[in-house]
N, CA, C, O and the ligand as a Tripos MOL2 file, in Angstrom:
@<TRIPOS>MOLECULE
protein
  193   191    49     0     0
PROTEIN
NO_CHARGES

@<TRIPOS>ATOM
      1 N           0.8660   -1.2060    0.0290 N.3       1 MET1
      2 CA         -0.0220   -0.0130   -0.0350 C.3       1 MET1
      3 C           0.8920    1.2580   -0.0450 C.2       1 MET1
      4 O           1.7860    1.4240    0.7850 O.2       1 MET1
      5 N           0.6360    2.0350   -0.9270 N.am      2 VAL2
      6 CA          1.3750    3.3110   -1.0740 C.3       2 VAL2
      7 C           0.3640    4.4610   -0.9180 C.2       2 VAL2
      8 O          -0.7430    4.4150   -1.4550 O.2       2 VAL2
      9 N           0.7870    5.5020   -0.1600 N.am      3 GLU3
     10 CA         -0.0490    6.6670    0.0120 C.3       3 GLU3
     11 C           0.7690    7.9240   -0.3960 C.2       3 GLU3
     12 O           1.8900    8.1510    0.0590 O.2       3 GLU3
     13 N           0.1710    8.6680   -1.2270 N.am      4 ILE4
     14 CA          0.7780    9.9190   -1.7450 C.3       4 ILE4
     15 C          -0.1770   11.0660   -1.5310 C.2       4 ILE4
     16 O          -1.3060   11.0590   -2.0220 O.2       4 ILE4
     17 N           0.2990   12.0720   -0.7770 N.am      5 GLY5
     18 CA         -0.4840   13.2100   -0.5350 C.3       5 GLY5
     19 C          -0.2270   14.2540   -1.6110 C.2       5 GLY5
     20 O           0.9190   14.5540   -1.9450 O.2       5 GLY5
     21 N          -1.3550   14.8220   -2.1680 N.am      6 LEU6
     22 CA         -1.1630   15.9220   -3.1390 C.3       6 LEU6
     23 C          -2.1410   17.0340   -2.7820 C.2       6 LEU6
     24 O          -3.0910   16.8450   -2.0220 O.2       6 LEU6
     25 N          -1.8910   18.1100   -3.3150 N.am      7 THR7
     26 CA         -2.7760   19.2430   -3.1990 C.3       7 THR7
     27 C          -3.2710   19.6290   -4.6190 C.2       7 THR7
     28 O          -2.5050   19.9500   -5.5290 O.2       7 THR7
     29 N          -4.6160   19.5670   -4.7240 N.am      8 VAL8
     30 CA         -5.2250   19.7760   -6.0360 C.3       8 VAL8
     31 C          -6.1960   20.9650   -5.7970 C.2       8 VAL8
     32 O          -7.1440   20.8870   -5.0150 O.2       8 VAL8
     33 N          -5.9000   22.0480   -6.5090 N.am      9 ASN9
     34 CA         -6.7290   23.2580   -6.3480 C.3       9 ASN9
     35 C          -6.9370   23.6030   -4.9070 C.2       9 ASN9
     36 O          -8.0470   23.8770   -4.4520 O.2       9 ASN9
     37 N          -5.8160   23.5810   -4.1900 N.am     10 GLU10
     38 CA         -5.8490   23.9330   -2.7190 C.3      10 GLU10
     39 C          -6.6130   23.0180   -1.8560 C.2      10 GLU10
     40 O          -6.8950   23.3620   -0.7080 O.2      10 GLU10
     41 N          -6.9860   21.8190   -2.3550 N.am     11 ARG11
     42 CA         -7.5190   20.7650   -1.5580 C.3      11 ARG11
     43 C          -6.5390   19.6420   -1.3210 C.2      11 ARG11
     44 O          -5.8320   19.2220   -2.2370 O.2      11 ARG11
     45 N          -6.4920   19.1440   -0.0700 N.am     12 GLN12
     46 CA         -5.5950   18.0450    0.2450 C.3      12 GLN12
     47 C          -6.2270   16.7500   -0.2090 C.2      12 GLN12
     48 O          -7.3000   16.3530    0.2460 O.2      12 GLN12
     49 N          -5.5210   16.1060   -1.1230 N.am     13 VAL13
     50 CA         -6.0430   14.8020   -1.6320 C.3      13 VAL13
     51 C          -4.9510   13.7970   -1.3550 C.2      13 VAL13
     52 O          -3.7560   14.0650   -1.4770 O.2      13 VAL13
     53 N          -5.4350   12.5990   -0.9660 N.am     14 MET14
     54 CA         -4.4920   11.5140   -0.6510 C.3      14 MET14
     55 C          -4.8030   10.3940   -1.6550 C.2      14 MET14
     56 O          -5.9320    9.9160   -1.7670 O.2      14 MET14
     57 N          -3.7240    9.9920   -2.3930 N.am     15 MET15
     58 CA         -3.9450    8.8960   -3.2990 C.3      15 MET15
     59 C          -3.4630    7.6290   -2.6060 C.2      15 MET15
     60 O          -2.3900    7.6270   -2.0020 O.2      15 MET15
     61 N          -4.2050    6.6000   -2.6820 N.am     16 HIS16
     62 CA         -3.7890    5.2960   -2.1900 C.3      16 HIS16
     63 C          -3.6360    4.3810   -3.3430 C.2      16 HIS16
     64 O          -4.4490    4.3830   -4.2670 O.2      16 HIS16
     65 N          -2.5600    3.5660   -3.3000 N.am     17 SER17
     66 CA         -2.3130    2.6120   -4.3650 C.3      17 SER17
     67 C          -1.9600    1.2960   -3.6490 C.2      17 SER17
     68 O          -1.0790    1.1950   -2.7950 O.2      17 SER17
     69 N          -2.7250    0.3250   -4.0810 N.am     18 CYS18
     70 CA         -2.4740   -1.0640   -3.5080 C.3      18 CYS18
     71 C          -1.4440   -1.7410   -4.3600 C.2      18 CYS18
     72 O          -1.6370   -1.9430   -5.5590 O.2      18 CYS18
     73 N          -0.3120   -2.1030   -3.7130 N.am     19 SER19
     74 CA          0.7470   -2.6910   -4.5140 C.3      19 SER19
     75 C           0.4780   -4.1590   -4.8580 C.2      19 SER19
     76 O           1.2180   -4.7720   -5.6280 O.2      19 SER19
     77 N          -0.6050   -4.7210   -4.2680 N.am     20 ARG20
     78 CA         -0.9280   -6.1310   -4.4870 C.3      20 ARG20
     79 C          -1.8840   -6.2530   -5.7240 C.2      20 ARG20
     80 O          -1.6710   -7.1230   -6.5680 O.2      20 ARG20
     81 N          -2.8410   -5.4610   -5.8230 N.am     21 CYS21
     82 CA         -3.7480   -5.6150   -6.8860 C.3      21 CYS21
     83 C          -3.8450   -4.3920   -7.8180 C.2      21 CYS21
     84 O          -4.6460   -4.3470   -8.7520 O.2      21 CYS21
     85 N          -2.9850   -3.4000   -7.5110 N.am     22 ASP22
     86 CA         -2.8440   -2.1960   -8.3840 C.3      22 ASP22
     87 C          -4.1330   -1.3690   -8.4120 C.2      22 ASP22
     88 O          -4.3610   -0.5690   -9.3200 O.2      22 ASP22
     89 N          -5.0180   -1.5990   -7.3300 N.am     23 THR23
     90 CA         -6.2060   -0.7110   -7.2080 C.3      23 THR23
     91 C          -5.7610    0.6340   -6.6710 C.2      23 THR23
     92 O          -4.9120    0.7300   -5.7850 O.2      23 THR23
     93 N          -6.3630    1.6710   -7.2390 N.am     24 ARG24
     94 CA         -6.0560    3.0390   -6.7120 C.3      24 ARG24
     95 C          -7.3650    3.6670   -6.3570 C.2      24 ARG24
     96 O          -8.4180    3.3940   -6.9340 O.2      24 ARG24
     97 N          -7.2420    4.5520   -5.3430 N.am     25 TRP25
     98 CA         -8.3440    5.3890   -4.9460 C.3      25 TRP25
     99 C          -7.8270    6.5730   -4.2930 C.2      25 TRP25
    100 O          -6.6680    6.6630   -3.8860 O.2      25 TRP25
    101 N          -8.7510    7.5280   -4.1950 N.am     26 TRP26
    102 CA         -8.3550    8.8200   -3.6070 C.3      26 TRP26
    103 C          -9.2730    9.2170   -2.4640 C.2      26 TRP26
    104 O         -10.4370    8.8180   -2.4270 O.2      26 TRP26
    105 N          -8.7700    9.9700   -1.5700 N.am     27 ASP27
    106 CA         -9.7820   10.5820   -0.6280 C.3      27 ASP27
    107 C          -9.2750   12.0440   -0.3100 C.2      27 ASP27
    108 O          -8.1070   12.4110   -0.4440 O.2      27 ASP27
    109 N         -10.2670   12.7800    0.1070 N.am     28 SER28
    110 CA        -10.0520   14.2120    0.5060 C.3      28 SER28
    111 C         -10.7270   14.4520    1.7400 C.2      28 SER28
    112 O         -11.8900   14.0790    1.8970 O.2      28 SER28
    113 N         -10.0230   15.1050    2.7100 N.am     29 ASP29
    114 CA        -10.5010   15.4130    4.0470 C.3      29 ASP29
    115 C         -11.0500   14.0580    4.6900 C.2      29 ASP29
    116 O         -12.0200   14.1100    5.4470 O.2      29 ASP29
    117 N         -10.4960   12.9760    4.4230 N.am     30 GLY30
    118 CA        -10.8640   11.7030    5.1190 C.3      30 GLY30
    119 C         -12.0700   11.0880    4.4150 C.2      30 GLY30
    120 O         -12.5430   10.0400    4.8540 O.2      30 GLY30
    121 N         -12.5510   11.6440    3.4230 N.am     31 GLU31
    122 CA        -13.7110   11.0220    2.6970 C.3      31 GLU31
    123 C         -13.2830   10.4830    1.3810 C.2      31 GLU31
    124 O         -12.4190   11.0710    0.7310 O.2      31 GLU31
    125 N         -13.8490    9.3870    0.9560 N.am     32 LEU32
    126 CA        -13.6360    8.8170   -0.3820 C.3      32 LEU32
    127 C         -13.8920    9.8190   -1.4060 C.2      32 LEU32
    128 O         -14.9120   10.5070   -1.3620 O.2      32 LEU32
    129 N         -12.9840    9.9420   -2.3660 N.am     33 LEU33
    130 CA        -13.1420   10.8910   -3.4250 C.3      33 LEU33
    131 C         -13.2420   10.1380   -4.7760 C.2      33 LEU33
    132 O         -12.2410    9.6770   -5.3240 O.2      33 LEU33
    133 N         -14.5360   10.0300   -5.3090 N.am     34 PRO34
    134 CA        -14.6270    9.2770   -6.5790 C.3      34 PRO34
    135 C         -13.7640    9.9470   -7.6530 C.2      34 PRO34
    136 O         -13.4640   11.1390   -7.6020 O.2      34 PRO34
    137 N         -13.3800    9.1100   -8.6350 N.am     35 LEU35
    138 CA        -12.4490    9.5830   -9.6420 C.3      35 LEU35
    139 C         -13.1030   10.7220  -10.3790 C.2      35 LEU35
    140 O         -12.4010   11.6700  -10.7300 O.2      35 LEU35
    141 N         -14.4280   10.7020  -10.6470 N.am     36 ALA36
    142 CA        -15.1290   11.7910  -11.3030 C.3      36 ALA36
    143 C         -14.9080   13.1080  -10.5670 C.2      36 ALA36
    144 O         -14.6480   14.1500  -11.1700 O.2      36 ALA36
    145 N         -15.0220   13.0220   -9.2290 N.am     37 ASN37
    146 CA        -14.8340   14.2220   -8.4410 C.3      37 ASN37
    147 C         -13.4280   14.8000   -8.5510 C.2      37 ASN37
    148 O         -13.1860   16.0030   -8.6460 O.2      37 ASN37
    149 N         -12.4980   13.7900   -8.5260 N.am     38 LEU38
    150 CA        -11.0520   14.2250   -8.5890 C.3      38 LEU38
    151 C         -10.8400   14.9680   -9.9140 C.2      38 LEU38
    152 O         -10.2180   16.0300   -9.9560 O.2      38 LEU38
    153 N         -11.3750   14.3780  -10.9990 N.am     39 LEU39
    154 CA        -11.1740   14.9690  -12.3580 C.3      39 LEU39
    155 C         -11.7770   16.4110  -12.3880 C.2      39 LEU39
    156 O         -11.2770   17.3360  -13.0270 O.2      39 LEU39
    157 N         -12.9160   16.5010  -11.6210 N.am     40 GLU40
    158 CA        -13.5550   17.8300  -11.5100 C.3      40 GLU40
    159 C         -12.6130   18.8690  -10.8530 C.2      40 GLU40
    160 O         -12.4600   20.0140  -11.2780 O.2      40 GLU40
    161 N         -12.0070   18.3480   -9.7850 N.am     41 LEU41
    162 CA        -11.0150   19.2280   -9.0790 C.3      41 LEU41
    163 C          -9.8670   19.6850  -10.0010 C.2      41 LEU41
    164 O          -9.4820   20.8530  -10.0580 O.2      41 LEU41
    165 N          -9.3770   18.7130  -10.6860 N.am     42 VAL42
    166 CA         -8.2050   18.9260  -11.6160 C.3      42 VAL42
    167 C          -8.6190   19.8720  -12.7080 C.2      42 VAL42
    168 O          -7.8040   20.6630  -13.1830 O.2      42 VAL42
    169 N          -9.8510   19.8110  -13.1120 N.am     43 GLY43
    170 CA        -10.2980   20.6310  -14.2280 C.3      43 GLY43
    171 C         -10.2080   19.9690  -15.5870 C.2      43 GLY43
    172 O          -9.7130   18.8460  -15.6780 O.2      43 GLY43
    173 N         -10.6450   20.5870  -16.5960 N.am     44 PRO44
    174 CA        -10.6330   19.9780  -17.9250 C.3      44 PRO44
    175 C          -9.2960   19.6680  -18.3810 C.2      44 PRO44
    176 O          -8.3700   20.4390  -18.1300 O.2      44 PRO44
    177 N          -9.1170   18.5420  -19.0670 N.am     45 ALA45
    178 CA         -7.8260   18.1830  -19.5710 C.3      45 ALA45
    179 C          -7.3990   19.0800  -20.6600 C.2      45 ALA45
    180 O          -8.2070   19.4600  -21.5070 O.2      45 ALA45
    181 N          -6.0930   19.4540  -20.6720 N.am     46 PRO46
    182 CA         -5.5880   20.3470  -21.7030 C.3      46 PRO46
    183 C          -5.7050   19.6670  -23.1130 C.2      46 PRO46
    184 O          -5.4550   18.4700  -23.2510 O.2      46 PRO46
    185 N          -6.0630   20.4020  -24.0680 N.am     47 ARG47
    186 CA         -6.2430   19.8630  -25.4060 C.3      47 ARG47
    187 C          -5.0490   20.2780  -26.3030 C.2      47 ARG47
    188 O          -4.3450   21.2430  -26.0030 O.2      47 ARG47
    189 N          -4.8520   19.5800  -27.3330 N.am     48 GLY48
    190 CA         -3.7940   19.7950  -28.2540 C.3      48 GLY48
    191 C          -2.5560   19.1090  -27.8830 C.2      48 GLY48
    192 O          -1.5570   19.2100  -28.5960 O.2      48 GLY48
    193 ZN         -5.3210   -4.6980   -3.2270 Zn       49 ZN49
@<TRIPOS>BOND
     1     1     2 1
     2     2     3 1
     3     3     4 2
     4     3     5 am
     5     5     6 1
     6     6     7 1
     7     7     8 2
     8     7     9 am
     9     9    10 1
    10    10    11 1
    11    11    12 2
    12    11    13 am
    13    13    14 1
    14    14    15 1
    15    15    16 2
    16    15    17 am
    17    17    18 1
    18    18    19 1
    19    19    20 2
    20    19    21 am
    21    21    22 1
    22    22    23 1
    23    23    24 2
    24    23    25 am
    25    25    26 1
    26    26    27 1
    27    27    28 2
    28    27    29 am
    29    29    30 1
    30    30    31 1
    31    31    32 2
    32    31    33 am
    33    33    34 1
    34    34    35 1
    35    35    36 2
    36    35    37 am
    37    37    38 1
    38    38    39 1
    39    39    40 2
    40    39    41 am
    41    41    42 1
    42    42    43 1
    43    43    44 2
    44    43    45 am
    45    45    46 1
    46    46    47 1
    47    47    48 2
    48    47    49 am
    49    49    50 1
    50    50    51 1
    51    51    52 2
    52    51    53 am
    53    53    54 1
    54    54    55 1
    55    55    56 2
    56    55    57 am
    57    57    58 1
    58    58    59 1
    59    59    60 2
    60    59    61 am
    61    61    62 1
    62    62    63 1
    63    63    64 2
    64    63    65 am
    65    65    66 1
    66    66    67 1
    67    67    68 2
    68    67    69 am
    69    69    70 1
    70    70    71 1
    71    71    72 2
    72    71    73 am
    73    73    74 1
    74    74    75 1
    75    75    76 2
    76    75    77 am
    77    77    78 1
    78    78    79 1
    79    79    80 2
    80    79    81 am
    81    81    82 1
    82    82    83 1
    83    83    84 2
    84    83    85 am
    85    85    86 1
    86    86    87 1
    87    87    88 2
    88    87    89 am
    89    89    90 1
    90    90    91 1
    91    91    92 2
    92    91    93 am
    93    93    94 1
    94    94    95 1
    95    95    96 2
    96    95    97 am
    97    97    98 1
    98    98    99 1
    99    99   100 2
   100    99   101 am
   101   101   102 1
   102   102   103 1
   103   103   104 2
   104   103   105 am
   105   105   106 1
   106   106   107 1
   107   107   108 2
   108   107   109 am
   109   109   110 1
   110   110   111 1
   111   111   112 2
   112   111   113 am
   113   113   114 1
   114   114   115 1
   115   115   116 2
   116   115   117 am
   117   117   118 1
   118   118   119 1
   119   119   120 2
   120   119   121 am
   121   121   122 1
   122   122   123 1
   123   123   124 2
   124   123   125 am
   125   125   126 1
   126   126   127 1
   127   127   128 2
   128   127   129 am
   129   129   130 1
   130   130   131 1
   131   131   132 2
   132   131   133 am
   133   133   134 1
   134   134   135 1
   135   135   136 2
   136   135   137 am
   137   137   138 1
   138   138   139 1
   139   139   140 2
   140   139   141 am
   141   141   142 1
   142   142   143 1
   143   143   144 2
   144   143   145 am
   145   145   146 1
   146   146   147 1
   147   147   148 2
   148   147   149 am
   149   149   150 1
   150   150   151 1
   151   151   152 2
   152   151   153 am
   153   153   154 1
   154   154   155 1
   155   155   156 2
   156   155   157 am
   157   157   158 1
   158   158   159 1
   159   159   160 2
   160   159   161 am
   161   161   162 1
   162   162   163 1
   163   163   164 2
   164   163   165 am
   165   165   166 1
   166   166   167 1
   167   167   168 2
   168   167   169 am
   169   169   170 1
   170   170   171 1
   171   171   172 2
   172   171   173 am
   173   173   174 1
   174   174   175 1
   175   175   176 2
   176   175   177 am
   177   177   178 1
   178   178   179 1
   179   179   180 2
   180   179   181 am
   181   181   182 1
   182   182   183 1
   183   183   184 2
   184   183   185 am
   185   185   186 1
   186   186   187 1
   187   187   188 2
   188   187   189 am
   189   189   190 1
   190   190   191 1
   191   191   192 2
@<TRIPOS>SUBSTRUCTURE
     1 MET1         2 RESIDUE 1 A MET
     2 VAL2         6 RESIDUE 1 A VAL
     3 GLU3        10 RESIDUE 1 A GLU
     4 ILE4        14 RESIDUE 1 A ILE
     5 GLY5        18 RESIDUE 1 A GLY
     6 LEU6        22 RESIDUE 1 A LEU
     7 THR7        26 RESIDUE 1 A THR
     8 VAL8        30 RESIDUE 1 A VAL
     9 ASN9        34 RESIDUE 1 A ASN
    10 GLU10       38 RESIDUE 1 A GLU
    11 ARG11       42 RESIDUE 1 A ARG
    12 GLN12       46 RESIDUE 1 A GLN
    13 VAL13       50 RESIDUE 1 A VAL
    14 MET14       54 RESIDUE 1 A MET
    15 MET15       58 RESIDUE 1 A MET
    16 HIS16       62 RESIDUE 1 A HIS
    17 SER17       66 RESIDUE 1 A SER
    18 CYS18       70 RESIDUE 1 A CYS
    19 SER19       74 RESIDUE 1 A SER
    20 ARG20       78 RESIDUE 1 A ARG
    21 CYS21       82 RESIDUE 1 A CYS
    22 ASP22       86 RESIDUE 1 A ASP
    23 THR23       90 RESIDUE 1 A THR
    24 ARG24       94 RESIDUE 1 A ARG
    25 TRP25       98 RESIDUE 1 A TRP
    26 TRP26      102 RESIDUE 1 A TRP
    27 ASP27      106 RESIDUE 1 A ASP
    28 SER28      110 RESIDUE 1 A SER
    29 ASP29      114 RESIDUE 1 A ASP
    30 GLY30      118 RESIDUE 1 A GLY
    31 GLU31      122 RESIDUE 1 A GLU
    32 LEU32      126 RESIDUE 1 A LEU
    33 LEU33      130 RESIDUE 1 A LEU
    34 PRO34      134 RESIDUE 1 A PRO
    35 LEU35      138 RESIDUE 1 A LEU
    36 ALA36      142 RESIDUE 1 A ALA
    37 ASN37      146 RESIDUE 1 A ASN
    38 LEU38      150 RESIDUE 1 A LEU
    39 LEU39      154 RESIDUE 1 A LEU
    40 GLU40      158 RESIDUE 1 A GLU
    41 LEU41      162 RESIDUE 1 A LEU
    42 VAL42      166 RESIDUE 1 A VAL
    43 GLY43      170 RESIDUE 1 A GLY
    44 PRO44      174 RESIDUE 1 A PRO
    45 ALA45      178 RESIDUE 1 A ALA
    46 PRO46      182 RESIDUE 1 A PRO
    47 ARG47      186 RESIDUE 1 A ARG
    48 GLY48      190 RESIDUE 1 A GLY
    49 ZN49       193 GROUP 0 **** ****
């Protein structure tokens, strides 16, 4: 299990990565953060 803390748009986000099954998930402020919500925080992907 690997945990990496990041700050996304001034929000503290923790990424968890399971080294055994390669599952990844994120949480923010101790609450599970669905991938869709994370992408919302990050904003639209750059184009081009
Ligand atoms: Zn696992």
